[in-house]
N, C-alpha and C positions, 0 to 999 in steps of 0.2 A: 490561630490559622497557620496551616502548613506553608512553607515558601514554595513558590512555583518556580520551575525551571523550563528554560526553553533550549531545545538542542537543535542545531541546524546543520545542513549539508546539502547534497543535491540528488541523491540516488532514489530512496524508495518512498517515503511518505511525507506528506505535508498536510498540517491542519490549515484549512483556508481561512476561515473567518476570525478576524479580531486578533491575530498573533503577531508578535513583533519577532522578526528573524534575528537570531543570535549574530553577534559581530564576528564569529569564528567560523565562516563556511568551510566546510571539508573536515570539520572536527568529528563528524558522525556521518553515517550513511543515511541519515534522515533530515528532512526539512524541519520546520518548527513543530514540536510536539509540546503541548503545554500540559504538563502533569505535575504532581508533587515531585519535588526533588528526589525522592527515593524511589519513585515509579518510572522515571525516564529509561533506565537500563531495561526494566521488564517491558515496557511498551516498545522499545526498539527490537528486542528479541521476539516479541509477538508479532510485530509487523513483518519482520524478516521471515518468520515461519509462514504467515499468510501468503507472501510472495512465493516462497519455495513451494508450499502445498498447491498453489494455484498453477505454478510453472510445470509441475509434474503432470498435470491434467490438460495443459493448454495444447490443443491440436490446431496449429496455424493453418488456415486454408491454403490450398495450393495456389502459387503464384504470388503470395505475400511473404515468402521467406525474406526478402530484402527490406520489408517495411520496418520501422524502427521500434516504436514503443506505443503504449496505451496508458492514458491516465484513467483511473477509475476512482470515482467518489464512492465510498462505502460507508454504511453505518451497521455497526455490530450490535447484536443484542448480548445480554449477560453471558451466554453460553458460547459465544464467538461465531454464531450464525450471522449471515449476511441478511439484513432486514431491509436494506435499500442500497441500490447501486446504480450508477450511470457512468457510462464510458466516453472518452474523448479520444479520437485517433484520426490519422489522416485517411484511413479507410474503414468504412463501416463494417465490413466483414471481419476485420482484424479486432475491432472493438467488440463485436457480438461474441467472437470466439473466446476473447479474454473473459468477458462477463460470464459466459457459460462455464468455463474453467473454475472461475471464483465461486460460482454457486454450487458446483459439484464438489468442492473440497469439504471434507468432513473436519470440523475443528477438533484438535486434540486435547484442548484444554481452554478454559475461559480466558477472556482477555483481561488485562488489568482494568480496574474500574474506571481509570481516567480516559480509557477508549470507548467505552460502552456508551452508545447513543450518540457519538461525536461524528461528524462529517469529515472524514479523513480522505484525502486524495492520495492515492498510492500509484506510483509509477511502475508498470510492468514492462520490462525489456522483451521484445520478441525473442523467444528462445531460438527460433530458426535463423534470426538475423545474426545472433551471436555465433552460430555454427557455420554460417556462410563464409566462404573464403574471401 
């Protein structure tokens, strides 16, 4: 059996159910990702790409430029398409706009096998909030 690795941090993604957080917060831009030890870097890169591709398509509704972030629970198929998604945010319009952007992205490559079918919570920072003074 291949050893399992858990990577932790606080920026982009966290697998919710049944994972133990690593004791080295900030070591990575991700919360716990439970993959085979050799798969962790590929999983991190893939989730970073999902966030970037979504951010490129995200049109933040007028008046929500100061809103902070959205957490989206996603489930990916073997091709990297979103087969399940639910968002949590302080504003329903912001959450819906982020979900729309996530669904509109076109995967450029398949995800690592350890991410397929897994419920992953991904943090999406409001791109308009980052640009606001």
